[in-house]
C-alpha positions, 0 to 999 in steps of 0.5 A, spaced: 449 569 097 450 562 094 449 559 101 443 563 103 440 561 096 441 554 098 438 554 105 432 558 102 431 552 097 432 547 103 427 550 107 422 552 102 422 544 100 422 542 107 415 546 108 412 543 102 414 536 104 411 538 111 405 541 108 404 535 103 404 530 109 399 534 113 394 535 107 395 527 106 394 525 113 388 530 114 385 527 108 386 520 110 383 522 117 377 525 114 376 519 109 377 513 114 377 517 121 370 514 123 373 507 121 379 508 125 376 510 131 372 504 131 378 500 129 382 503 135 377 501 140 375 494 138 382 492 137 386 493 143 383 487 147 390 484 148 397 486 147 398 483 140 392 486 137 394 493 141 401 493 137 397 491 131 392 497 132 398 502 133 402 499 127 395 499 122 393 506 124 400 509 124 401 506 117 395 509 114 395 516 117 403 516 116 405 519 123 407 516 129 406 523 133 399 524 131 398 516 133 401 517 140 398 524 141 391 521 140 393 515 145 395 520 150 388 523 149 384 517 149 388 514 156 386 521 159 379 520 157 378 513 159 378 510 152 384 506 153 388 503 159 395 504 160 397 497 158 393 498 152 396 504 150 403 501 151 402 496 145 399 501 141 405 506 142 409 500 140 405 498 134 406 506 132 413 506 132 413 500 127 408 503 123 412 510 122 417 506 118 413 505 112 414 513 111 422 511 110 420 505 105 415 509 101 421 515 100 426 510 099 423 506 094 419 511 090 422 517 092 429 516 089 428 510 084 423 513 080 422 520 077 418 523 082 415 529 078 412 524 073 408 522 079 407 528 084 405 534 079 399 529 076 397 528 083 397 535 085 393 537 079 388 531 079 388 531 087 386 539 087 380 538 081 377 532 086 378 536 092 375 542 089 369 538 086 363 538 091 362 530 091 362 525 096 369 523 094 372 530 095 376 527 101 380 522 096 382 529 093 386 531 099 390 525 100 392 525 092 393 532 093 397 531 099 401 525 096 403 530 090 406 535 094 409 531 099 413 528 093 414 534 090 417 537 096 422 531 096 424 532 089 425 539 090 429 537 097 433 533 093 435 538 088 436 543 093 442 539 096 449 542 095 453 538 090 459 534 094 465 538 093 472 535 096 472 541 101 465 538 103 467 531 103 473 532 108 469 536 113 464 531 113 469 525 113 472 529 119 466 528 123 465 521 121 472 519 124 471 520 131 468 513 132 463 512 138 463 520 138 461 520 131 455 516 132 453 520 139 454 526 134 449 524 129 444 521 134 444 528 138 443 532 131 437 527 129 434 529 136 435 536 135 432 536 128 426 532 130 425 537 136 425 542 131 420 540 126 416 535 130 416 529 125 420 523 125 418 522 118 420 528 116 427 528 119 428 521 116 426 523 109 431 529 110 437 524 113 435 519 107 436 525 102 442 527 105 445 520 105 443 519 097 446 526 095 453 523 099 452 529 104 452 524 110 456 517 111 452 511 113 454 510 120 452 518 121 446 517 117 444 511 121 445 514 128 441 520 126 435 516 124 436 513 131 436 520 134 429 521 131 426 516 135 428 520 141 426 527 138 419 524 136 417 523 143 416 531 144 409 531 142 407 526 147 410 530 152 406 536 150 400 532 149 400 530 157 401 537 160 395 538 164 392 531 163 390 526 168 395 521 171 394 515 166 395 520 160 402 522 163 404 515 164 402 513 157 407 519 155 412 517 159 411 510 156 413 513 149 419 517 152 422 511 156 420 506 150 424 510 145 430 513 149 431 506 152 431 502 145 435 508 142 441 507 148 441 499 147 441 500 139 447 505 140 450 500 145 450 494 139 451 499 134 456 495 130 452 489 130 445 492 128 449 495 122 452 488 120 445 485 121 441 490 117 447 490 111 446 482 111 439 482 110 439 488 105 441 488 098 445 493 094 451 498 095 451 503 100 451 509 095 445 513 092 439 509 092 442 503 095 444 507 102 437 509 103 434 502 102 439 500 108 437 506 112 430 504 111 431 497 113 435 500 119 429 504 121 424 498 121 429 493 124 430 497 130 423 498 131 421 491 130 427 489 135 425 494 140 418 492 140 420 484 141 425 486 147 420 490 151 413 486 149 414 480 154 415 486 159 408 490 158 405 489 165 412 490 168 413 497 164 406 499 166 408 498 173 415 502 172 411 508 170 406 507 175 411 507 180 415 513 177 408 517 176 404 517 183 397 517 183 394 524 183 389 525 189 386 531 184 384 525 180 379 522 185 378 528 189 373 534 187 376 538 182 375 543 176 373 540 169 378 541 164 378 539 157 384 542 152 384 541 145 390 537 143 394 536 137 401 535 134 405 540 131 405 537 124 399 532 123 393 534 128 388 529 129 381 533 129 377 527 127 380 523 133 378 528 137 371 527 136 370 520 139 374 523 145 368 529 145 363 523 145 366 519 151 366 526 155 358 527 153 357 520 155 360 521 162 356 527 162 350 523 161 352 519 167 353 525 172 345 526 170 343 519 171 347 519 178 344 526 180 337 523 178 338 516 181 340 520 188 334 524 188 329 518 187 332 515 193 332 521 197 324 522 195 323 515 199 327 517 205 326 524 206 330 526 212 333 532 214 340 529 215 339 525 208 337 532 205 343 536 207 348 531 205 345 530 198 344 538 197 352 539 198 353 533 193 348 535 188 351 542 188 358 540 186 355 535 181 351 541 178 357 546 178 361 540 174 356 539 169 356 547 168 364 546 167 363 540 162 358 544 158 363 550 157 369 546 156 366 541 151 362 547 147 369 550 146 372 543 145 367 542 139 368 549 136 375 548 136 374 541 132 369 544 127 375 550 125 379 544 123 378 540 117 373 535 118 369 530 114 362 532 112 359 526 117 363 530 123 361 537 121 354 534 121 354 531 127 357 537 131 351 541 132 347 535 134 353 534 139 352 541 142 345 540 142 345 534 147 351 537 151 346 543 152 340 538 154 344 534 159 346 540 163 339 543 163 337 536 166 343 537 171 340 543 173 333 541 174 335 535 178 339 540 183 332 544 183 328 537 185 333 536 191 332 543 193 325 542 193 326 536 197 330 541 202 325 546 202 320 540 204 324 538 210 325 545 212 318 547 212 316 540 215 312 539 209 312 531 208 309 528 202 303 523 204 304 516 203 299 515 197 302 521 193 309 517 194 306 511 192 303 515 185 310 518 184 314 512 184 312 509 177 312 516 174 319 517 177 321 510 174 319 512 167 323 518 167 329 513 170 328 508 164 328 514 159 334 517 162 338 510 162 336 508 155 338 515 152 345 514 156 346 507 152 344 510 145 349 516 145 354 516 140 349 512 135 343 513 130 337 511 133 333 505 129 326 506 127 324 501 133 328 505 138 325 512 136 318 509 137 320 506 144 322 513 145 316 516 143 312 511 147 316 513 153 314 520 152 307 519 152 307 515 158 310 520 162 306 526 159 300 522 161 302 520 168 304 528 169 297 529 168 294 524 173 299 527 178 297 534 177 290 532 177 291 529 184 295 535 187 289 540 185 284 535 188 288 535 194 287 542 194 280 542 193 279 537 199 282 542 204 289 539 204 295 544 205 296 548 199 303 549 200 305 542 200 300 540 194 304 546 190 310 543 192 308 536 190 305 539 183 312 543 182 316 537 183 312 533 178 313 538 173 320 538 174 321 531 173 317 531 167 322 536 164 327 531 165 323 526 161 323 532 156 330 533 155 331 526 154 326 526 148 330 532 145 336 528 146 333 522 142 331 527 136 338 529 136 340 522 135 336 521 130 340 526 126 347 523 128 350 520 122 
């Protein structure tokens, strides 16, 4: 019963630690998610800034798993290139060492409950009050739970007895075998709890209590670097080739780096001991282990940094291009998140990128229609219909998948800004899909015109040209403004375009009616009027989108 109680206390303490880490990470994302999104997009121009980006983002959200899952998703969405992702992943491995230092310097050198309990109390009060700084309450609340869990974990560890000491010592007397055992145990623990930060905290706690010798604890920390790659691998399932390559980068980077560290294990420990003050007992051993974690990840980055391009070529060679990435295929967008820390805020920017792609499809369909109007022939229209049918079906799938994706995002903890923007994004998705429907319908009208040999007159085509161009201008404007709030000048510009389109529509309708009164072919003129109406509807959808963009925060 004694040991069952110990195991239950350890499991409960670990659960509190992990929950605190999740709450704190979510709070940070809600408070700074949008700024981190922009930082990620802007600071990946070269290898140096990409590494810096990964370091900073991971240090802030306290999870390399969350960062790498986000990177895989962004590569899949086309927001990051493979080369950029390699730098971010390298930086993420350095950034995750911050957790070990926080735990080592605060968790074992101060009375944690003196910090944790007040943090939980004040954090709960702040997060409960409905005000603009409530997200900070989540950060404080999560911080308190994290260290309270660490405090309970430390106290839950069994006292070191002579029998236990001999048992642990027996595993540390196998030389290289002991190091390999420690590495495997580190991999397994991290695979189970899906967090290298949490497994590192467990190792530090056990070493602090004398349950692990220094060399085995060091090997377990190295093993944790392999175990943490599982989240990137899971996130890459069902993604495009580029995303799979990014996940493989993370796996190879950590596995090869760990193998090199194991080969030079004793020199690595000597280096760490040389630069780290203190003894290998109590809080001193935790400082040495935190330094080991940092030295390993920095050294690993320095070794691989000059070979980023070659690394990209290697993973491209190992994972060949998938023909389905360029061929016609069904659209699929899965909600990805890590097992411990999710990335709901970062998923919003992924959705916005997909919406911009959807707008690109609508713009392409309208452009193809406008080009065919000028040269409306049987062969030209036949090829157009086949292509437009695929594009319209694809847009339907995008609407369905994006809607489900954003609903899943809204079920997670989001900032008030993201919660406000999701209904506007859903409205934009609906208008874009309706726009593709009308573009396809216009192409069907051209097909009917050719089949029944009802050709537009030169004067009608000449009158249609500026009208079509006005709508094209509006659509291009909307596509360029997606994801940002419109200024007062842009709102006025949109209103002017809408008014011009309405006036042109009225003139063209009047022209069609006059042609009918003059005795022209009724079917031909009704077809012309129907085409004018559908073109005007595309302009209406554009105006609806600008109204949604006015409410974007």
